N, C-alpha and C positions, 0 to 999 in steps of 0.2 A: 504495499500501497503506500502509494508515493504522498508526500507532505500534502498535495495539493486535495487529494482525496481526504484528508484527513482534517484539511481544513471545513471543505463541503461538508463533509461529517459531525462536525460538530456546531457551523451552521445551524442544520437540520433540525442536529439535538435541541440550540438555544431557540428556533422558531416552536419548536414543540413544548418547550417549558416556557417561556416568557408570553407573557399575554400580549394580545394584539393590541392596537392603538381603541379600536371601539372596546375593547374590554377594559382599557384604563381611561378610558373619558368619564370624568367625575359626575355622575347625578347626585340630584339632592335629594336624600331619603327622606319619606316619609316617616315623619314620626307618627307616635301612639292616638295625639291628639291635631295629627293631623300638617304638620308644621315643620319646615328643616330640622332635621336632627343636629345637625352642628352647633346651630346655635341655642339650638332648646339645650342641649345637654350641658354647653358653658352657662349657660344666665342659671339653669337646674343647680349646678356646683358653686358658682358665687352665691347663688341664695342660702344655701345649707351652710354654707363658710361663713357670713355672714348672720345664719340664726344662728349657728356656734358658738361664736364668738358673744353674740348680743345676751344669749341665755347666761351665759356663765359670766358675762359682766351683769350681769342683774341682778344673780343669786348674790357673788360677789358686792357687792351697794346695798343690796340687803343687808345681808350680813357685815360691812362697816357702819351700817347707821346702828345695826342692832348694838356692835360692842362700843360707839361712840354713847349712845343712850345709857349704857350699863356704864359708860365711864372705866370700861376694863381695861388692866396694863396692857396685855398682850392682846392680840385681835384672833384668839380661837374661832369664834364666832366666823368670822370675815374666814379664816381658813377654811373650815367646814362647810361653809356655803357656797363657796367658791369650788370645793370639789365636788357637793352634791351636785351644784349646776351643772359643772363638765361632764359629769357622769350623763346625767339627764340629756342631755345636749349631746354629745358621743350617744351615748343608746340609738336616740333619734336620727342622726345622718348614719350611723350603721342599718337602720331599719327603711330607713329611703331607699339608699345604697343599691340594697340588695335588691327591695321591690323594684327597681327603676333597672338596674343589669339582670336580670332575673330571665334567663336563656331556655329554650327547651333543648338546646341542642347537646349530641354526645360527644365526645371525644372517641375520634377514632381509638379502635384498638391493637394492638401492637400487629397484629399476624394481617392484617388491612394492606390492601395492593398500594403503593404511593398515591397520589391524585392525579400528579401526571404520567401515565406509562409512558415508558418508552420503549419502541421497539429494537427487539433484536434481530439481528440477524446471523 
């Protein structure tokens, strides 16, 4: 087999594996609410992050207010309220993330063939 034959064989193999221009053309995917998923996902993630920070800060401020009202020397209630707020916010964050990313896709088994079959001679 000459070098040219090997190069041609490599090109054919590359064409089989690489997607064509039509396959790589991006089209907006439709999300569960009918919008474009990329924008919806980012907005949802930003909202979830702000919600996590907001709940944590609200609980911390409430704990600080209680410590200030009690005229406490050490901010135990502030620390406890911050931990409780963060725990609740993180629990909600995880629940929402799991619900939004839930799919019914089953990963391929080990003995299944490759997704791009190759021709052997």
